Residue, then its C-alpha position, 0 to 999 in steps of 0.5 A: m198059135l200066138r207062140n209059134w207064128a201069130a206074132d211074128p212080124d216076119i211070118q205075118t207081114e209075108y202072109g198079109e195079116p196083122v201081127y198079133t201081141d196078146i191072147a185076147q187078140v188071137n181069141e177074137l180072131l179064133d172067134q171069127y174063124i169059128s163063127p158060123a157066119g163068118e167067111k173066114s170059117r168056111y175052110r180053115w185048118a190048124i197045122i198041128e205038129k203031131a210030136s208036141g200037139e202045138n199049132i205051128g201054123q194054118i192052111a186055109f182058102c183065103k178066097i172061094w169063087e163059087d161061080c167057077r167052083t175055084a178056091e185059093v189057098e194060103y198057108c203059113i208056118g212058124k219059122r222054128f218049124w220051117g224045112r220039115g215038110y209040114a206045109g207040104e203035108a198039109l197042102s197034100a192033105l188039103i188037096g185030097y180033102t178038097f176034092s173028095h169033100t167038097p164042090i171045089e174043082k180047082l185049087e189055086a195058089y201063088h207066091r212072090a217069086e222071092n219067097t222061095k220057101s213058099g215056092r219050094v212048098l208049091e213046086k214039091s206038090d201036085m200043083h203045076i205053074t199056070k199063067t195066071v190065077q182067078r185073083f188076078v183074072r178078077e182084078g184085071t191085072e196080070p201077075e208081076g213077080e208072082v209065080c202062079y200054081c193050079i190043080e184041077k179035080g181028077k188031074v191029081 
């Protein structure tokens, strides 16, 4: 995790997370992820490269709106692993798992228009473009420079 993505300022800045500089910081974060009381622990998965067994990224629900059974998806992959389909494979697995094992009925995601690599992951997925997502609705704002996607249970 530290070697492949969590210490990379380009990845972490794009992902909206702090840059981790040592293993103690990463262990503290992982403790938050696995804490039964932690909000961050609910739905978060490591993306493991099969060939190496290394953690090359993560995929998670960064926000869940239980009142409308909707979750927002986020993901990141270390730069050395870009362009190999790992994020798309993880997103596809996440969609399948969500609709068969959770009460969530709608998944949403968005990317900044200039982040074309993240956009390609969403374009290739079963998700489709939508005008807005719950994050913006709840904030009372319109997407400005973001491209929004969603998928609903039963419409895969």
